N, C-alpha and C positions, 0 to 999 in steps of 0.2 A: 517564533520559529526556532527550532533547534539546529544544531550543527549536523551536517550530513556525514555519516561514517563511510569509509571506503569499503569495497567488497572484501578486501583482504582482512580488515579488522572484524567485520561481521562474521566471515567464514571462520577465522581463527577462534574468535570468542565462542561461537556456536559449537565448534569442535571440542574445545577445552571443557565447556560446560557440560556437553554431552558425555565426554569421557570421564570426567571427574565431578559429578553433580554434588557429591558430599563436600568437596573442597570449596565450593563457591556459595556465597550467601547474598543477602540484600545489603550487606555492609561493604562499602567501597574500600575501606582500609584493609579489611580482612581479605578481600579479593586481590588487592595489590600484593599482599604477603603470599597468597596462594600462587599467584603468577610468578613470583620470585622463585618459588620452589619447583614449579612445574615446567617452566620454559625459560630459555635463555633469551631475555629481551634486553638488548643493550640500551635502547632509548627509553628514558624516563617518561617522555610524553606518550610514546606508544603503549607502554605498560599502563599508564593512567587511562588512556582511551579504552584499552581492552578491559580493564577493571570496571570502568563505567558502563560499558556495553554489557558486561556480564551481570551487573546489577540490574540493568534494564531487562535482560532476559529472565532473571529470577523474579522480578516484580511482575512481569507479564505472565507469570505462571509457567516458566520454562518453555515458552513457545519458541521452538527452534526453527520453525519454518514459517515464512509469511503465507497467509492464506491467499488462494487465488481469488481474484475479484471478478465479478460479473461485469461484462461490458454492456451496459444499458444506458439509455438516455431517458431520463424522466424529469426533465426540467423545461423551463421556458413557459411562455404564456399560452402556448397552443396545445398543451397536453404532453403525453409521453410519446416516445418513439415507437413503441409496440402497442398496437391496439388502442390507441387513445381515441378521444372523441372526434378528432379531425384526421383520421387515417384514410381519407378518400384519395382518389387519383391525384398525385402530385402535391398533396397537402393542401389543395384548394378547397374552398368552401362551396358546396353546391347550392346553398340557399340563395334564393332570389334569381336564379337563372331560369329562363323559360325555353320551351321547345325541346327538341331531341338532342341538343348539343350540351346537355348538362354534364359538367365535368371535363369538357374539352376546352382547349384554348380557343380564343376567338379566331375566326377564319381571316386569312389575309385577302385583301382586295386589290 
């Protein structure tokens, strides 16, 4: 697992890569030099993190925005969340039940 970058680092790196796409490349050391010329970054660590994230953006094809994910559930042993083979009432299996109470919970006595 990798390290998690803060929103400030991501936002700043995306903005700089978008404004100056010709200044950044897939080379970390060149990006450090570009950041030195483009922005006043007092912290060596912050400059290195920004340069590294700029490399990541360039490697991923200048993808400046994360794509929206679909919220679906398609796992587990009982099929998918939408329209799976067991999408009957309450997720219960109707096989083996008799009478007109198919799919209903057992009656209380």
